[in-house]
Backbone bond lengths (Angstrom), bond angles and torsions (degrees), N, CA, C in turn:
res aa  C-N    CA-C-N  psi(-1)  N-CA   C-N-CA  omega(-1)  CA-C   N-CA-C  phi
1 M - - - 1.440 - - 1.534 109.02 -
2 T 1.286 115.37 132.69 1.463 118.69 175.69 1.519 108.63 -84.67
3 L 1.284 116.29 175.94 1.473 120.51 -174.52 1.523 112.57 -62.79
4 C 1.328 118.44 -42.40 1.477 119.98 -176.17 1.528 112.24 -64.05
5 P 1.354 119.97 -50.59 1.463 118.38 177.28 1.532 112.28 -63.53
6 L 1.319 117.01 -34.62 1.461 119.78 178.09 1.528 110.24 -64.93
7 A 1.304 116.80 -43.49 1.466 120.86 178.46 1.527 110.81 -63.25
8 R 1.324 116.84 -40.87 1.476 119.96 177.54 1.520 111.04 -62.43
9 R 1.335 116.60 -41.08 1.467 121.12 -179.39 1.529 110.68 -65.37
10 I 1.309 117.37 -40.54 1.468 120.71 178.06 1.521 110.25 -62.34
11 V 1.334 116.75 -41.69 1.468 120.28 178.52 1.518 110.66 -64.44
12 Q 1.341 117.34 -38.23 1.464 120.16 177.87 1.519 110.89 -63.57
13 L 1.314 116.81 -43.36 1.464 120.35 -176.34 1.526 112.43 -71.86
14 T 1.317 116.67 -35.44 1.465 119.87 -175.48 1.515 112.80 -96.32
15 G 1.317 118.40 -6.98 1.450 120.84 -178.27 1.516 112.43 70.69
16 G 1.329 116.88 20.98 1.457 120.58 179.49 1.510 113.78 78.90
17 K 1.336 117.12 12.46 1.463 120.78 -178.63 1.533 110.27 -83.98
18 T 1.325 115.87 152.95 1.453 121.06 175.47 1.526 108.99 -79.71
19 R 1.320 116.33 168.58 1.471 119.68 178.13 1.521 110.50 -59.42
20 R 1.315 116.79 -39.19 1.465 120.41 -179.63 1.534 110.83 -63.71
21 E 1.334 117.36 -43.19 1.458 120.81 179.49 1.528 111.00 -65.48
22 I 1.319 117.44 -37.69 1.463 120.89 178.12 1.518 109.49 -64.40
23 A 1.335 117.40 -44.22 1.459 121.24 178.80 1.516 111.24 -62.17
24 Q 1.326 117.48 -40.27 1.461 120.69 178.35 1.528 111.41 -63.96
25 C 1.318 117.24 -40.53 1.469 121.11 178.15 1.531 110.49 -62.78
26 L 1.336 116.53 -43.30 1.452 120.33 179.15 1.530 111.17 -65.50
27 D 1.320 116.44 -39.58 1.465 120.26 178.29 1.515 110.76 -63.17
28 R 1.318 116.95 -45.01 1.476 120.57 179.57 1.524 110.85 -62.57
29 S 1.320 116.47 -42.05 1.459 120.52 179.73 1.519 111.00 -62.16
30 A 1.313 116.46 -45.15 1.463 120.56 178.74 1.530 110.56 -63.64
31 A 1.324 117.16 -41.74 1.466 121.01 179.93 1.520 110.89 -62.86
32 R 1.333 118.39 -41.09 1.466 121.21 178.12 1.523 110.92 -61.83
33 K 1.327 117.34 -42.63 1.465 120.62 -178.80 1.524 110.91 -67.14
34 V 1.319 117.49 -42.30 1.464 120.73 179.71 1.518 110.35 -66.63
35 F 1.340 117.65 -42.50 1.456 120.66 179.64 1.520 111.23 -59.19
36 C 1.327 117.33 -41.79 1.460 120.14 179.53 1.532 111.33 -63.77
37 L 1.328 116.77 -30.82 1.461 119.96 -179.60 1.530 112.65 -78.09
38 I 1.335 117.51 -32.77 1.467 119.40 -172.98 1.522 114.39 -100.05
39 R 1.320 118.61 -12.79 1.471 118.28 -178.28 1.533 109.28 -68.05
40 P 1.313 116.75 145.50 1.479 119.69 -177.32 1.526 110.87 -69.34
41 A 1.303 114.45 150.57 1.465 119.84 176.50 1.520 109.01 -69.18
42 R 1.317 116.70 160.03 1.461 120.19 179.11 1.540 109.67 -65.50
43 P 1.319 116.67 140.11 1.474 118.56 179.19 1.531 110.06 -68.86
44 C 1.333 115.16 150.45 1.464 119.75 -179.39 1.535 111.79 -71.44
45 M 1.332 115.60 -36.88 1.465 119.69 -179.17 1.518 108.39 -107.35
46 P 1.328 117.00 144.48 1.470 118.99 177.65 1.533 110.53 -67.45
47 R 1.307 114.94 151.73 1.463 119.91 177.98 1.525 110.99 -70.53
48 L 1.298 115.80 143.57 1.468 120.21 176.44 1.512 109.51 -84.27
49 P 1.342 117.67 141.68 1.480 119.51 179.45 1.495 113.64 -69.65
């Protein structure tokens, strides 16, 4: 692969995002998954006012 097709392929795979944007997307994805695992389950009884 020459540089131009390789560059086009990288843009296709990354959606034109920079390395920083890709890292931010991965961080957000990981944070969403962890939050779903650690958030408390809904209480059985409703809270009293």
